[in-house]
C-alpha positions in Angstrom: 7.2 36.0 7.5 5.8 33.2 5.5 2.5 33.7 3.7 0.7 30.6 4.9 -2.2 30.9 2.4 0.2 31.0 -0.5 2.2 28.1 0.9 -1.1 26.1 1.2 -2.0 27.1 -2.4 1.1 25.3 -3.6 0.5 22.0 -1.8 0.0 20.1 -5.0 3.3 21.5 -6.3 5.1 20.3 -3.2 3.7 16.9 -3.8 5.1 16.9 -7.3 8.5 18.2 -6.1 8.7 15.4 -3.4 7.8 12.8 -6.0 10.4 14.0 -8.5 13.1 14.0 -5.9 12.7 10.3 -5.0 14.2 7.5 -7.0 12.6 7.8 -10.4 10.0 5.3 -11.6 8.1 5.2 -14.9 4.8 6.5 -13.4 6.6 9.6 -12.0 6.7 10.9 -15.6 3.1 10.4 -16.5 1.4 13.6 -17.7 -1.0 13.6 -14.8 1.9 14.2 -12.4 2.6 17.6 -13.9 -1.1 18.6 -14.6 -2.8 20.2 -11.7 0.4 20.8 -9.8 1.4 23.9 -11.9 -0.4 26.6 -13.9 1.1 29.3 -16.1 1.2 32.0 -13.4 2.8 29.6 -10.9 6.3 31.0 -9.9 7.9 27.6 -10.8 6.1 27.0 -14.0 8.8 27.9 -16.6 11.5 26.0 -14.6 9.4 22.9 -14.0 8.2 22.9 -17.6 11.8 22.9 -18.8 12.7 20.2 -16.3 9.7 18.1 -17.5 10.7 18.5 -21.2 14.4 17.7 -20.5 13.4 14.5 -18.6 11.1 13.4 -21.4 14.0 13.6 -23.9 15.9 10.8 -22.1 15.0 7.3 -21.1 14.1 6.0 -17.7 17.3 4.1 -17.3 19.3 7.3 -18.0 17.1 9.3 -15.6 17.7 6.7 -12.9 21.5 6.8 -13.5 21.5 10.6 -13.4 19.4 10.6 -10.2 21.8 8.1 -8.5 24.9 10.0 -9.6 23.5 13.3 -8.6 21.8 12.7 -5.2 23.4 9.5 -3.9 27.1 9.8 -4.8 27.8 13.6 -4.8 28.1 15.2 -1.3 27.4 18.6 -2.8 24.0 17.5 -4.0 22.8 15.2 -1.3 19.2 15.6 -0.3 19.8 16.2 3.5 19.1 19.9 4.0 21.0 20.5 7.2 24.1 18.6 6.1 25.6 21.5 4.2 25.4 23.8 7.2 26.2 21.4 10.1 27.6 18.2 8.5 27.9 15.9 11.5 28.0 18.5 14.3 25.9 18.4 17.4 23.7 21.3 16.1 22.6 19.1 13.2 21.2 16.6 15.6 19.3 19.4 17.4 17.8 20.6 14.2 16.8 17.1 13.2 15.0 16.8 16.5 13.2 20.1 16.0 12.0 19.1 12.6 10.7 15.8 13.8 8.8 17.5 16.6 7.4 20.0 14.0 6.1 17.1 11.8 4.5 15.4 14.8 3.0 18.7 16.0 1.0 18.8 12.8 -0.1 15.1 13.0 2.4 13.4 10.8 4.5 10.5 12.0 7.9 10.4 10.5 9.2 7.1 9.0 11.7 5.5 11.4 14.3 4.9 8.7 14.6 8.5 7.5 16.2 11.6 8.8 13.9 14.6 9.3 15.9 16.9 7.0 15.5 14.6 3.9 14.2 16.9 1.1 11.5 14.6 -0.3 10.2 14.0 3.3 10.1 17.8 4.0 8.2 18.4 0.8 5.8 15.6 1.5 5.1 17.2 4.8 4.2 20.5 3.1 2.0 18.5 0.7 0.2 16.5 3.4 0.0 18.7 6.5 -2.8 21.0 7.3 -1.6 24.0 9.3 -4.5 26.3 8.6 -5.9 27.8 11.8 -3.0 26.6 13.9 -1.3 29.3 16.0 2.0 27.5 15.8 2.1 27.5 12.0 3.8 30.9 11.3 6.8 30.1 13.4 6.9 26.4 12.4 6.7 27.0 8.7 9.2 29.8 8.9 11.7 27.3 10.4 10.9 24.7 7.8 11.3 27.1 4.8 14.5 28.5 6.3 16.0 25.0 6.4 14.7 24.3 2.9 16.0 27.5 1.4 19.4 27.1 3.0 19.8 23.4 1.9 18.5 24.0 -1.6 20.8 27.0 -2.1 23.8 24.7 -1.8 22.3 22.1 -4.0 21.4 24.5 -6.8 24.9 25.8 -7.0 26.3 22.3 -7.6 23.5 21.4 -10.0 24.2 24.5 -12.1 27.9 23.8 -12.1 27.3 20.2 -13.2 24.7 21.2 -15.8 22.2 18.7 -14.2 18.7 18.3 -15.5 17.6 18.6 -11.9 18.7 22.3 -11.8 15.4 23.5 -13.2 13.4 21.4 -10.7 15.3 22.9 -7.7 15.2 26.4 -9.2 11.4 26.0 -9.5 11.2 24.8 -5.9 13.2 27.8 -4.7 11.0 30.2 -6.7 8.0 28.7 -5.0 9.5 29.3 -1.6 10.4 32.9 -2.6 6.8 33.5 -3.6 5.6 32.5 -0.1 7.9 35.0 1.6 6.1 38.2 2.7 7.3 41.3 0.8 8.7 42.9 4.0 11.3 40.1 4.3 12.2 39.5 0.6 15.3 41.6 0.9 16.7 38.9 3.3 16.1 36.0 0.9 19.2 34.9 -0.9 19.1 35.3 -4.7 19.6 32.3 -6.9 
């Protein structure tokens, strides 16, 4: 089960993750982006702090090049969370439809030009949606987190192998998800 209160507490963090996983712009690395989204006891804090420091050691042009090489040209690190499991099978289309319905159920209209399993979009949903008090939230968020954990598991393996500066960002994201899983189910969560 997903602890919906913890998930809600990390909304600002999900906004940060979503922003950092879109094409990098100069303002994405302004100190205000990091401040307020993380605190020292946050499960992602040490990883995101390392990512933040690593990114501030290289210039924006280099960050943009790394981003493009990592997420646009490497099929092992693409940002489509169901691709790793289903590739282009019929089941992927069914999952994409389920995710789209989930977003709409909580009042968010999906952009027409984007697939519903795009990682920044999924994280933006977690940042913007308000599921508190909704009876459908437990099941819906469990599905969403399951897709996110599965997709990011594959990404983190490739990022670690490639020694990518994005490794710590995805590691922090996975630690945030792990902190939202109720203790009774933690045995079933894959270790990173």
